Every structure is written in structure tokens, then in C-alpha cells.
C-alpha positions in Angstrom: 7.4 18.6 -45.7 10.0 16.3 -47.0 12.8 18.5 -45.3 10.8 18.6 -42.1 10.6 15.1 -42.1 14.0 14.2 -42.7 15.2 16.5 -40.0 13.0 15.2 -37.5 13.9 11.7 -38.4 17.6 12.5 -38.2 17.0 14.1 -34.8 15.0 11.4 -33.3 17.8 8.8 -34.6 20.5 10.8 -33.1 18.8 11.0 -29.6 18.2 7.3 -29.5 21.6 6.4 -30.8 23.2 8.7 -28.3 21.3 7.5 -25.4 22.1 3.7 -26.2 25.5 3.9 -27.3 28.0 1.8 -25.3 29.7 3.9 -22.4 32.8 2.7 -20.8 32.7 1.9 -17.1 34.4 -0.2 -14.6 33.8 -3.5 -12.8 32.9 -1.4 -9.5 30.0 0.1 -11.4 29.1 -3.4 -12.6 28.9 -4.7 -9.1 26.7 -1.7 -8.0 24.4 -2.3 -10.9 24.2 -5.9 -10.2 23.5 -5.2 -6.3 20.8 -2.7 -7.3 19.1 -5.2 -9.7 19.7 -2.8 -12.6 21.2 -5.3 -15.1 18.9 -6.7 -17.9 21.1 -8.3 -20.3 24.9 -9.2 -20.2 27.3 -10.4 -22.6 31.3 -11.1 -22.6 33.1 -10.4 -25.7 36.2 -9.2 -27.6 35.3 -5.7 -28.1 33.0 -3.6 -30.1 32.8 -3.6 -33.9 30.6 -1.5 -36.2 29.4 -3.6 -39.3 29.6 -2.1 -42.5 30.0 1.4 -43.7 26.5 2.7 -43.1 26.5 5.6 -40.5 23.1 4.2 -39.1 24.6 1.1 -37.8 25.0 0.6 -34.0 28.1 -1.0 -32.6 28.0 -4.8 -31.7 29.9 -6.7 -29.3 32.1 -9.4 -30.7 31.0 -12.6 -28.7 34.2 -14.2 -27.0 33.9 -16.4 -23.7 37.2 -15.3 -22.6 37.3 -11.8 -24.2 38.3 -8.8 -22.1 35.1 -6.8 -22.5 31.8 -7.5 -20.5 28.9 -5.4 -21.5 25.7 -4.8 -19.8 22.3 -3.2 -20.3 20.2 -1.1 -17.7 16.5 -0.9 -17.5 16.4 2.7 -19.0 18.0 1.7 -22.1 21.7 2.7 -21.4 24.5 0.3 -22.3 27.8 0.1 -20.2 30.8 -2.0 -20.9 34.0 -2.6 -18.6 37.3 -4.4 -19.2 37.1 -7.3 -16.9 40.2 -9.1 -18.2 39.5 -12.5 -16.5 36.0 -14.3 -15.9 34.2 -13.1 -13.0 32.5 -15.5 -10.6 32.9 -19.0 -11.7 36.1 -20.3 -12.5 35.0 -21.4 -16.1 32.7 -19.2 -18.4 29.3 -20.4 -19.2 28.5 -21.7 -22.8 27.0 -18.5 -23.9 30.1 -16.5 -22.7 28.8 -14.7 -19.6 29.7 -14.7 -16.0 28.0 -17.4 -14.1 27.0 -15.0 -11.3 25.3 -12.7 -13.8 23.4 -15.1 -15.8 21.3 -15.7 -12.6 20.3 -12.1 -12.7 20.4 -11.1 -16.4 19.2 -12.2 -19.8 21.5 -13.2 -22.6 22.7 -10.5 -24.9 20.9 -9.3 -27.1 17.3 -9.6 -26.0 14.5 -8.2 -28.1 12.5 -7.4 -24.8 15.3 -5.3 -23.1 14.9 -1.6 -23.5 18.4 -1.1 -24.8 18.1 -3.5 -27.5 14.6 -1.9 -28.7 16.2 1.5 -28.6 19.0 0.4 -30.7 16.9 -1.3 -33.3 14.5 1.7 -33.3 17.6 3.9 -34.0 18.7 1.6 -36.8 15.1 1.6 -38.5 15.0 5.6 -38.3 18.4 5.8 -39.8 17.7 3.5 -42.7 14.4 5.4 -43.4 16.3 8.8 -43.6 19.1 7.1 -45.8 16.4 5.7 -48.1 14.6 9.0 -48.2 17.8 10.7 -49.2 18.9 8.2 -51.7 15.4 8.3 -53.5 15.4 11.9 -53.8 18.9 12.1 -55.0 18.4 9.6 -57.6 14.9 10.6 -58.8 14.8 14.2 -57.6 15.9 17.5 -59.4 19.6 17.7 -60.5 21.8 19.0 -57.6 23.0 22.5 -57.8 26.2 22.3 -55.7 27.6 19.2 -57.0 26.7 16.1 -59.2 24.7 13.3 -57.9 27.9 11.2 -57.5 29.3 14.2 -55.4 26.5 13.9 -52.9 26.3 10.2 -53.0 29.9 10.1 -51.4 29.3 12.7 -48.8 26.2 10.9 -47.9 28.3 8.4 -46.1 29.9 10.8 -43.6 29.5 9.6 -40.1 26.6 10.6 -38.0 24.4 11.4 -41.1 26.2 14.7 -41.6 26.5 14.2 -45.3 22.7 14.0 -45.5 22.1 16.9 -43.4 24.7 18.9 -45.7 22.8 17.8 -48.7 19.3 18.8 -47.1 20.9 22.3 -46.3 22.6 23.1 -49.6 20.1 21.3 -52.1 16.6 21.3 -50.3 16.7 24.2 -47.8 15.6 27.7 -49.1 13.8 27.0 -52.4 15.2 30.4 -53.8 18.5 28.7 -54.4 17.1 26.5 -57.0 15.5 29.4 -59.1 16.8 29.5 -62.6 18.4 26.8 -64.6 20.5 23.9 -63.2 24.1 24.6 -63.8 25.8 22.0 -66.3 27.5 19.0 -64.6 31.0 20.5 -65.6 30.2 23.5 -63.4 29.4 21.5 -60.4 31.6 19.7 -57.9 32.3 16.1 -59.4 32.1 12.6 -57.8 35.7 12.5 -57.1 35.5 16.0 -55.4 33.0 14.3 -53.0 35.0 11.2 -52.5 38.0 13.3 -51.6 35.9 15.5 -49.2 34.4 12.3 -47.5 37.7 11.0 -46.8 39.0 14.3 -45.3 35.8 14.9 -43.4 35.7 11.5 -42.1 39.2 11.5 -40.7 38.4 15.2 -39.4 35.3 13.9 -37.6 37.0 11.0 -35.9 39.7 13.3 -34.5 37.0 15.8 -33.3 35.1 12.9 -31.7 38.2 11.9 -29.8 39.1 15.6 -28.7 35.6 16.1 -27.5 35.5 12.8 -25.6 38.7 13.8 -23.9 37.3 17.4 -23.0 33.6 16.3 -22.1 34.1 12.4 -21.1 32.6 9.6 -22.0 29.3 10.1 -20.6 28.5 12.8 -23.0 30.6 11.7 -25.9 30.5 7.7 -25.8 32.8 5.9 -28.1 
């Protein structure tokens, strides 16, 4: 039951996080969305940042009245952004950093009533629940078989929660794996090995995302 709950929680997070992930667009698309009344929230900023090292956090736009990035959300929960370079519409930006023309058709960013921001908040809650469930079982559950607790602790920080999935697969799936006595700590992979593998895997995953985005496009692989 625990395994199924964790997998379902991670799957729900992955779908929500992918849907609401910021996708690069252009000023022409922004104009079409404004004309069609599809812009719900809007914000100008200095690019995207992902606070902290937790894999479940969502990117945040760094507010900046003269920043080159303008982000907007849609009624279906998607988020788009474009490099606008200079303020649009009014010669001077409004105090909240958004273009004067857009503030008449959209809410400030973020808004708890906007679909995109509700989806990102739900994704973060799901990710936190999955991470806390994994951490609780790692600390108070049976001794791991493949590696020490520290080994899995470091791997649990892998992007997209892949380290948590690896732990579920190797340590919780197929109870027959756990039959017999648990190997001594000396026979299991150490925390140092987990740290090394996590660093290497993080670099490899970053390169894989860049490659997939170039191959499939930003609509399928946002970044």
C-alpha cells in the first residue's frame, strides 16, 4: 500500500509539474493571448530561479520592473514566458513591474485564484508529501539492503524525484528481495558512494534534459 501510494503521489506530481512548467514563447504569442483574453496573470522579471535544492520546488520568476522576461499564465493552467527586452506599451513600467496595457486585462503575479498558480501549489504539496513519506521510511523503516541510509539520503536529492523512485524500486518493491538477514553496513554502498553517484547523476540528467529539449522541443520538455 505504501509503495502504491508513493508511486501514485509521484505520478500526480509529475503530471501537474509538467503541465504548469514555464514554457518559452515569443511576443507574438503574447499578443495573440492578450487579444483572445487568455492572459490571467502577468509579471515582468529577471529570469527564472529554483529556490533551494529540493527537487519538488517550482521555478519562480525573479521580479524586476526592467527585467527582460515577461511571464503570463493561461486559463488552462499553463505558463508562458518571452524575452521582451524593453517595457511594452507604456513608456514606464507600473510599480508592480508589469506592462501598463497588460495590467488592465490580467491580475498581478502570483494569484492564488489563478489556475496555473493553484496547480503549481498543488504540485509542491504532492512533492513534499512524497519526500516526507520517503524520508520517514528511510529513517524509521527497515535497514536498507543495497546501500546505507546515508547512501539513499544523498540519492534522494536527485532531480525529478528519481532518487526516491530508485529507492522504492530497489528497497521496497518485490518483498522477496528482503528475505534473509540484512547485509552488514560494510557490505552496503556507503554515504560517500551515494554522494558521488548523486553528483554524477545530476550532471547526467541535466545534459539529458537539454538533449531531449533540443530534440523534442520546449513544449514537451520545458526548461
